Backbone as JSON Lines, residues from 0, in Angstrom:
{"i":0,"aa":"M","n":[0.85,-1.17,0.0],"ca":[0.0,0.0,0.0],"c":[0.9,1.24,0.0]}
{"i":1,"aa":"K","n":[0.49,2.25,-0.73],"ca":[1.28,3.48,-0.82],"c":[0.53,4.63,-0.17]}
{"i":2,"aa":"A","n":[1.25,5.4,0.63],"ca":[0.68,6.59,1.26],"c":[1.42,7.81,0.73]}
{"i":3,"aa":"R","n":[0.65,8.84,0.44],"ca":[1.23,10.11,-0.01],"c":[0.82,11.18,0.99]}
{"i":4,"aa":"V","n":[1.8,11.91,1.49],"ca":[1.54,12.95,2.49],"c":[1.97,14.29,1.9]}
{"i":5,"aa":"H","n":[1.03,15.23,1.88],"ca":[1.3,16.6,1.42],"c":[1.3,17.49,2.65]}
{"i":6,"aa":"I","n":[2.41,18.19,2.86],"ca":[2.55,19.05,4.03],"c":[2.72,20.49,3.57]}
{"i":7,"aa":"T","n":[1.89,21.38,4.11],"ca":[1.95,22.79,3.74],"c":[1.96,23.65,5.0]}
{"i":8,"aa":"L","n":[2.47,24.84,4.85],"ca":[2.45,25.78,5.97],"c":[1.02,26.28,6.19]}
{"i":9,"aa":"K","n":[0.66,26.49,7.43],"ca":[-0.65,27.04,7.75],"c":[-0.74,28.47,7.24]}
{"i":10,"aa":"N","n":[-1.97,28.91,6.98],"ca":[-2.18,30.3,6.57],"c":[-1.66,31.23,7.66]}
{"i":11,"aa":"G","n":[-1.01,32.3,7.24],"ca":[-0.48,33.27,8.18],"c":[0.96,33.02,8.59]}
{"i":12,"aa":"V","n":[1.48,31.82,8.29],"ca":[2.88,31.52,8.6],"c":[3.74,32.01,7.44]}
{"i":13,"aa":"L","n":[4.76,32.8,7.75],"ca":[5.64,33.31,6.71],"c":[6.35,32.17,6.0]}
{"i":14,"aa":"D","n":[6.53,32.33,4.68],"ca":[7.15,31.31,3.85],"c":[8.31,31.92,3.06]}
{"i":15,"aa":"P","n":[9.5,32.03,3.65],"ca":[10.62,32.65,2.95],"c":[11.04,31.88,1.69]}
{"i":16,"aa":"Q","n":[10.93,30.55,1.69],"ca":[11.26,29.8,0.47],"c":[10.27,30.11,-0.64]}
{"i":17,"aa":"G","n":[9.0,30.23,-0.28],"ca":[7.99,30.58,-1.27],"c":[8.27,31.94,-1.88]}
{"i":18,"aa":"K","n":[8.66,32.91,-1.04],"ca":[8.99,34.25,-1.54],"c":[10.21,34.2,-2.47]}
{"i":19,"aa":"A","n":[11.21,33.41,-2.11],"ca":[12.41,33.28,-2.96],"c":[12.04,32.69,-4.31]}
{"i":20,"aa":"I","n":[11.16,31.69,-4.31],"ca":[10.71,31.09,-5.57],"c":[9.94,32.11,-6.4]}
{"i":21,"aa":"Q","n":[9.08,32.88,-5.74],"ca":[8.3,33.9,-6.44],"c":[9.22,34.93,-7.11]}
{"i":22,"aa":"H","n":[10.23,35.4,-6.38],"ca":[11.16,36.38,-6.94],"c":[11.97,35.78,-8.09]}
{"i":23,"aa":"A","n":[12.37,34.51,-7.96],"ca":[13.12,33.86,-9.03],"c":[12.26,33.71,-10.28]}
{"i":24,"aa":"L","n":[11.0,33.38,-10.1],"ca":[10.1,33.28,-11.26],"c":[9.95,34.63,-11.96]}
{"i":25,"aa":"E","n":[9.82,35.69,-11.16],"ca":[9.73,37.04,-11.74],"c":[11.0,37.38,-12.51]}
{"i":26,"aa":"A","n":[12.16,37.02,-11.94],"ca":[13.45,37.29,-12.6],"c":[13.58,36.52,-13.91]}
{"i":27,"aa":"L","n":[12.92,35.38,-14.01],"ca":[12.96,34.57,-15.23],"c":[11.9,35.0,-16.24]}
{"i":28,"aa":"G","n":[11.13,36.03,-15.89],"ca":[10.16,36.57,-16.82],"c":[8.75,36.02,-16.67]}
{"i":29,"aa":"F","n":[8.49,35.26,-15.63],"ca":[7.14,34.74,-15.39],"c":[6.38,35.75,-14.54]}
{"i":30,"aa":"S","n":[5.56,36.56,-15.2],"ca":[4.81,37.58,-14.47],"c":[3.44,37.02,-14.08]}
{"i":31,"aa":"G","n":[2.78,37.7,-13.18],"ca":[1.43,37.32,-12.79],"c":[1.36,36.28,-11.69]}
{"i":32,"aa":"V","n":[2.49,35.95,-11.08],"ca":[2.47,35.02,-9.95],"c":[2.37,35.88,-8.69]}
{"i":33,"aa":"D","n":[1.2,35.89,-8.08],"ca":[0.95,36.76,-6.93],"c":[1.54,36.22,-5.64]}
{"i":34,"aa":"D","n":[1.59,34.9,-5.48],"ca":[2.09,34.33,-4.24],"c":[2.54,32.9,-4.5]}
{"i":35,"aa":"V","n":[3.54,32.45,-3.76],"ca":[4.02,31.07,-3.84],"c":[4.13,30.54,-2.42]}
{"i":36,"aa":"R","n":[3.58,29.36,-2.2],"ca":[3.7,28.66,-0.92],"c":[4.41,27.35,-1.21]}
{"i":37,"aa":"Q","n":[5.47,27.09,-0.51],"ca":[6.27,25.9,-0.71],"c":[5.94,24.89,0.36]}
{"i":38,"aa":"G","n":[5.93,23.59,0.02],"ca":[5.61,22.56,1.0],"c":[6.47,21.33,0.81]}
{"i":39,"aa":"K","n":[6.03,20.22,1.42],"ca":[6.76,18.96,1.33],"c":[5.82,17.88,0.81]}
{"i":40,"aa":"Y","n":[6.39,16.91,0.12],"ca":[5.65,15.75,-0.37],"c":[6.43,14.52,0.05]}
{"i":41,"aa":"I","n":[5.77,13.61,0.73],"ca":[6.43,12.4,1.22],"c":[5.63,11.2,0.74]}
{"i":42,"aa":"E","n":[6.32,10.21,0.16],"ca":[5.7,8.97,-0.28],"c":[6.19,7.83,0.6]}
{"i":43,"aa":"L","n":[5.26,7.04,1.1],"ca":[5.61,5.91,1.97],"c":[5.05,4.62,1.37]}
{"i":44,"aa":"D","n":[5.88,3.59,1.26],"ca":[5.42,2.26,0.88],"c":[5.18,1.5,2.17]}
{"i":45,"aa":"L","n":[3.94,1.07,2.37],"ca":[3.54,0.44,3.63],"c":[3.28,-1.05,3.42]}
{"i":46,"aa":"A","n":[3.67,-1.85,4.4],"ca":[3.39,-3.28,4.36],"c":[1.95,-3.57,4.78]}
{"i":47,"aa":"E","n":[1.34,-2.64,5.49],"ca":[-0.03,-2.81,5.99],"c":[-1.01,-3.0,4.83]}
{"i":48,"aa":"T","n":[-1.93,-3.96,4.96],"ca":[-2.92,-4.2,3.91],"c":[-4.3,-3.65,4.27]}
{"i":49,"aa":"D","n":[-4.52,-3.36,5.53],"ca":[-5.79,-2.78,5.97],"c":[-5.73,-1.26,5.83]}
{"i":50,"aa":"R","n":[-6.6,-0.72,5.0],"ca":[-6.58,0.72,4.69],"c":[-6.74,1.58,5.94]}
{"i":51,"aa":"A","n":[-7.68,1.23,6.8],"ca":[-7.93,2.03,8.01],"c":[-6.72,2.03,8.93]}
{"i":52,"aa":"K","n":[-6.09,0.86,9.09],"ca":[-4.89,0.78,9.93],"c":[-3.74,1.58,9.31]}
{"i":53,"aa":"A","n":[-3.61,1.48,8.0],"ca":[-2.55,2.22,7.31],"c":[-2.73,3.72,7.51]}
{"i":54,"aa":"E","n":[-3.97,4.18,7.33],"ca":[-4.24,5.62,7.5],"c":[-3.97,6.07,8.94]}
{"i":55,"aa":"A","n":[-4.36,5.25,9.91],"ca":[-4.12,5.58,11.31],"c":[-2.62,5.63,11.61]}
{"i":56,"aa":"N","n":[-1.86,4.7,11.04],"ca":[-0.41,4.7,11.24],"c":[0.25,5.94,10.64]}
{"i":57,"aa":"V","n":[-0.15,6.29,9.44],"ca":[0.43,7.47,8.78],"c":[0.03,8.74,9.52]}
{"i":58,"aa":"E","n":[-1.2,8.78,10.0],"ca":[-1.66,9.93,10.81],"c":[-0.76,10.1,12.02]}
{"i":59,"aa":"E","n":[-0.44,9.01,12.69],"ca":[0.44,9.05,13.86],"c":[1.85,9.48,13.47]}
{"i":60,"aa":"M","n":[2.33,9.0,12.32],"ca":[3.65,9.41,11.82],"c":[3.71,10.92,11.6]}
{"i":61,"aa":"C","n":[2.64,11.46,11.04],"ca":[2.58,12.9,10.78],"c":[2.61,13.69,12.08]}
{"i":62,"aa":"K","n":[1.86,13.22,13.05],"ca":[1.79,13.93,14.33],"c":[3.1,13.87,15.1]}
{"i":63,"aa":"K","n":[3.81,12.75,14.99],"ca":[5.03,12.56,15.78],"c":[6.31,13.0,15.09]}
{"i":64,"aa":"L","n":[6.34,12.98,13.74],"ca":[7.6,13.25,13.06],"c":[7.5,14.06,11.77]}
{"i":65,"aa":"L","n":[6.59,13.68,10.9],"ca":[6.63,14.22,9.54],"c":[6.22,15.68,9.42]}
{"i":66,"aa":"S","n":[5.34,16.15,10.29],"ca":[4.93,17.56,10.2],"c":[5.09,18.25,11.55]}
{"i":67,"aa":"N","n":[5.22,19.55,11.47],"ca":[5.26,20.38,12.68],"c":[3.84,20.89,12.89]}
{"i":68,"aa":"M","n":[3.15,20.3,13.84],"ca":[1.73,20.59,14.05],"c":[1.45,22.06,14.39]}
{"i":69,"aa":"V","n":[2.44,22.78,14.84],"ca":[2.24,24.18,15.21],"c":[2.11,25.06,13.97]}
{"i":70,"aa":"I","n":[2.91,24.78,12.93],"ca":[2.94,25.67,11.76],"c":[2.54,25.0,10.46]}
{"i":71,"aa":"E","n":[2.29,23.69,10.48],"ca":[2.0,22.98,9.22],"c":[0.69,22.21,9.28]}
{"i":72,"aa":"N","n":[0.07,22.08,8.1],"ca":[-1.09,21.22,7.88],"c":[-0.63,20.06,7.01]}
{"i":73,"aa":"Y","n":[-1.37,18.97,7.03],"ca":[-1.05,17.86,6.15],"c":[-2.3,17.16,5.67]}
{"i":74,"aa":"T","n":[-2.19,16.51,4.5],"ca":[-3.24,15.66,3.99],"c":[-2.61,14.32,3.64]}
{"i":75,"aa":"I","n":[-3.39,13.26,3.78],"ca":[-2.92,11.92,3.52],"c":[-3.77,11.28,2.44]}
{"i":76,"aa":"D","n":[-3.13,10.69,1.43],"ca":[-3.81,9.91,0.39],"c":[-3.25,8.5,0.45]}
{"i":77,"aa":"I","n":[-4.11,7.5,0.52],"ca":[-3.7,6.11,0.58],"c":[-4.2,5.4,-0.67]}
{"i":78,"aa":"D","n":[-3.32,4.66,-1.34],"ca":[-3.71,3.84,-2.52],"c":[-3.59,2.38,-2.16]}
């Protein structure tokens, strides 16, 4: 089973990497980009075959290690 975790900064949290990307895009001639938010994407190959157990395990992984619950949000997709 494969789990995909998308981690993004919460609204209101400053994103210096996003700003750097936005300025670089402008320097390369890409106009009209009003804002850029940068995040993380993590793919996990799981041995678990029960979807509910897999989702619960990945949820726990996010809370304990993969995301910073104070400044980040995450979504989990399980295939």
